[in-house]
N, C-alpha and C positions, 0 to 999 in steps of 0.2 A: 401461382405459388409452387415452389418445389414440394415433392412428396417423397415418403418413406416407403419402399418395397418391402414385401413381406421379409425378403432375407436380409434387411437392413441397409440395402443400397439407397442412395439419394438420386431421384431423377428430377429433371426439369418438365416443363409442360410439353415438350416435344419428345420426350422419351430419351433424352440424352442423359448418360450416366456421369452425375456429378462426383459421386463418391462410390467406389466398388466396396461393398462389405468384403471382409477377408473370404467368406465363403464363396462369393460369386468371382472374386478375384481367382481363387483356387480354381473353381469349376470351369470358369470361361477362359481364362489366361493361361493358367499354369498347366491344366489338365486339358482343356479345349483348344482350338484353333481359332479363337476369334482374335480380331485386331487387339494388340496388347495396350493400345491407346484408347479406343473409343468404345471396344468390346463388340464390334459388329462381327457376325457371323459371315463366314465365307458364303459367297452366293447371293448376299443383300446388298452388297457394294462392290465396286471394283477393288481389287487388291493388287498389288505390285510388290508387297513385302519390303522389309527393310533388313538392310546388311546390319550385321552386329557392330562391326566397324563401319562409320559412314564411308561413302564413296569417296568423297573428297580427300579423306585420310588414306584411303587404299591408293588412290592416285598419287598423292604426295610423296609417300614410302614406297611406291612400287609393290604394294603387298598383295596383289591379286593372286599371284601364285604361291605366295609364302602361306606358311601354316601357322595356326595358332595352337599351343599345346594344351590340351584338354586335362581335366583332373585325373584321368587314367592314363596320362602320358603320351597318349595317340595324338598326332597331328591331324588337323583339317584345315584345306585350304580356306582363306578368307573370302575368296570370291563366291563360294558356295555355303557361306555361313549366314544364313538369313532367318529371321522370325516373321510370323504373320502380322502383316500391317496392311490397312486399307489405303488406296491412293490418296484419298483427301487427308488423312492423318499424316501420312509420309510427307505430303507437300507442306503442311502446316508445320511439322517438326523441322523441315529445310529452312522455312523462312524465319521460324522464331528461335531456333537453336543452333542448328548446323552453320548456317551462312554466317552470323556474327562470330561464331567460335573460330570456324576455318580462317576468317580475316585476322582474328587476332593472333592465331598460331603462327602466321607468317612474320610475326615480328618477334618471336621467341620469347624467352623467360621474361625480359623487362616488359615487353607488352603484356602478357599474361599477368605479370603481378599488377601493373596498372589498371588492367581491366576488372582484375578482382578488387581492388582498393578503391575503385572509382564507381562503386555500388552494384557491380555486376557478378560478385561470388555466387549468388544464387543460380544465375545462368550457366556458370561453369560447373557448380555442383550438380545441377539438373543434366547437363550434358555427361558428365561421369556417372551418375545414377542411371542414365539410359543405356550406356556401353555396358555396365555392370548387370543389371536386369537383363538385356538382351542374351548376354553370354550364358547366364544361367537357365533363362527359358529355353535356350537351344539345347542344353544338356538333356532336357527330356526326349530327344530324339535321336540321342547318340548312345549305343551300346557300349556298356563299360568294358566288356570283353570281345575284342574282336573276332576271336573263335566262340562260336555259340556254344560248343561242346562245355566251355567252362561256365557257362550262365548266359542267360538272354537278358537279364535286367539292364535298364538304362542308368546312366550315370546319376540322373536326378531322382531315381525312384525312392532314395533314402532321404531326400530333401524335405525339410519341413516347409511347405510353401509360406506358411503364414508369416515366416521370419522375413519375406519379402515384401509384405502389404506395405510397409512404411515406404520402402524404396519406390514402389508403385505409385504410391500417393504424391510423393515428390515429383517423379517424372512426369505425371499428368498435370502439373500446375500451370502449364502453358497452354492447356486446352481446355480447362475448367475454370481458368483464372482465379484459382484458390489462393488465398494468402498464406505465404509460408513464413512463420515467425523464425527470427534467428536461432531459437533453442533447437528447432527441428533439423538443423544444418550440422552434418558432423564434422569432423576434424579435416583440416586442408592445409597443406604445407608444400611450398615449393622449394627447390634448391638448384643451383647450377650443375650441369651434368657434363661431363667429358665428351668432346666430340671429334676429338683427333684420333689419328691411327686408325686401326681396323674396327673400331666400335661401331656398331649399327646405330643409325639415327633414331631408331624406333624401338621401343620396348613396351610391352603389356604383360600384366601380371596381376593376379588377385588371388586372396586366401578367402575362400567361401565361409569357412568356420567362423572368421571375424569379421566379415563384411569389410574388407579392406582392399585397397587396389593402388597399384602403381600404375603411371602412364608417363613415358619418357619420349619427348619429342624434340629431337635435335638438342639444344641446350637446356632446355626445361624438363626437369624431373618433377612431377606432380604427385602428391600422395593423398590418398581419400580415406576416412574411415565413415560409413554410412550410418551407423545405428548408435553412436555414441555421445551424441549432441555435443561433440568437441571435446570430450574429457580426456582421450587419449592424446590430445596435442597439447593438453593442459600439464600434462606430466612429462611430456617429450622436449618441451621448450628448454629444459634445463641442459639439454645436450647441443642444442642448435648453435650457441657462440662458440662451440668447439670445432663445428664444421668450418674450417677455414679454407677449403679448396673445393675444386669440382668433384662431383662424384662419379665413381666408376659404376658400370651395370651392377657389379656384385654389392657394392654399398648402398645402390638405390634398393635392391631386393632386400638387404637387411634393414633399413629403414622401415620399408612397408610391413617387414616382420616385426619389428620392435612395437609399431603402432598397433599392429594387430594383437600382439602379446599384452600391451597395455590396456586394449580393449576388453579382452578376455578377462583381464584381472580386476575389473570394475565389480566391486562388492554389490553395490546397489546400482541397478542398470537403470537408465532413463526410459520412460514410457512415453509412447508417441500416440497422440489423438489427432483427429480431424473433425472440427466441429462445424455442424451445418446449421444456420439459421434459416428456417424454410421460408417464413414469411419475408424475411429481408432479403433472401435469395443471396446469402453470401457464405462463404465457407472459410475457415482458417485451419492450418496444420501447426501444431506446436508440440513441445515436449514438456513433460514435468521431470525436473532434474533432482535427483536426490543428493544428499551430501556425498562428495566423493571419498572415495576409500578403496585401496587396493588390498587384493587377496595376495597371499603368500602361496604362489602355485610351483608345483614341480618344474625346474627349470629344463627338463626333457620335453615339456610341452613347447617350449620356446624352440627347442632344436627341431622338433618336428615340423613346425611352422617354417623354420628357415630351410630345412631340407626340402620342403614341398616348393618353397619359394625359388630354389637353387636348382629345381629339377632338369631345367633345360639350358643351364649354364654349360658351355662346351667342355668336353672331356679333356680337350688339348690346352687348359689355362692353368697356370701355376700361381700360386698364392704368395705374396711377398713375406718373407719372414718364416715361413713354415712349409713343410711338405704337404702335399696334398692329402696324404693318409693322415698326417695330425689334423689338419683342417677339418676334415670329415669326422673325425673322432670328437673334435672339440664342437663341431656343429651338433651333432647327436647328443651331446651332453648339455647343449643350452648354454655354452659358455663362450662359444667364439664370437668375435666381433672383428670385422673387417674395416672398421670405422676409425677406431683408435688404438694405439700401442700402449703397452704396459705404463707408460707416464702418463696417458690420457690423452695424447696429442693426436691430432688427425693424421691418418695414414695416406699420403700423397700417391703412393704406387700400390694400391691393394690388389691389383688384378692385372698381369702382364702376359701378352702373348708367349707361348712356349717356343723357343728357338729350336729349329731342326738343321 
C-alpha cells in the first residue's frame, strides 16, 4: 500500500515517489540537484543529465552550437544546456516520450495534428511541459547579470517555484502512471508556418509569467499554455478562422503572446489537484474549472509580453505597412498586431528581409 510522507509526498512500497508535495518539489528539484523525474540524489544512481532540448531535436536542426536566448537577453549554447537527470529516467523518457514524438515530427504539421487527434494529445503536451520545465529549472544556475558587479543573483531567484508544481506533476505521468484528466491539460493550438526564404526551420520561445510556449518545427507552429485548463484557447478560437495563410515568425510570436495575455486575464483561475488512492494505488491529476470570465487589464501589459516575445527578432527586419519605429511604439502600447490589417484580414507578408 502507498504511504504519505510527513511532507505530504506519496511513496510506494519501494520508496518510489509517486507524488512530490509542493515543498519536496521545491527543495529537491528546484533548489536541489536531484533527478527532476524520480528525485534521486546525485551519487545514489548513475546520472547522465538531460538536455533541455532533446538530442534528436538538436541533431535535426543542427542546434548544438546555436544559442537559446535567456530571460536576461543572454545566449547560452544548446549543447551545454542540461539539467540533472539519472540515466534510468533519461532512458525511460526517451522510450516513452522522445522516440514517438521524434517520429511524428518527421511528418510535419499534418502528422502532428493527426497524432494529437488520434488520442495522443497528452503525450505531446507532456513533451512540451518537459521542455518548458527544464528550461526554467536551468535558470537557477544562470546569473542574471554577466558582470557580477551589477549583482550576483540568478535568473530564477525571483521565481515562485510552486507555480511549476502542476507542470512537474504532468511531466511525471509517464513515470508514475498517473491518470491525467482532460481538464488538467492546457491550451494547445497548431498552425502552418512559412518555411521558404531565409526563415529558420526552428524557433522556441516562452513567456514564464503566463506559462505559455511557442515551438516552431519546419511547417508546424505549436502553441501551448500550461496552467489555464484550456481557457485561453477557448477565447482565441474566434480569431482562428481569420488566419488564412502560413504564419511568419513574428506572427507566431504574437499568437503565443495573445494566448499568454488571455491566460493572465482569467478572472477566476483553475486549480489543479493530484488525488492519490493509497489503498488502490492509483492517482489522478485533474482541474477544478471556475466559470470563465476575462479581466480588463491595461493593454501595456500585453505590450510588455509582446516586447519580451520579440526580443531576439533580428534588427534587420522591417515590418510590412509601417516603419520599425512605429511598430515598436505600437508594441509598447499593446495595440500592435502583425496578424490582421485594419480590415481584419490576415496579413500575408508581415515580416520581410531588409534589402541592402
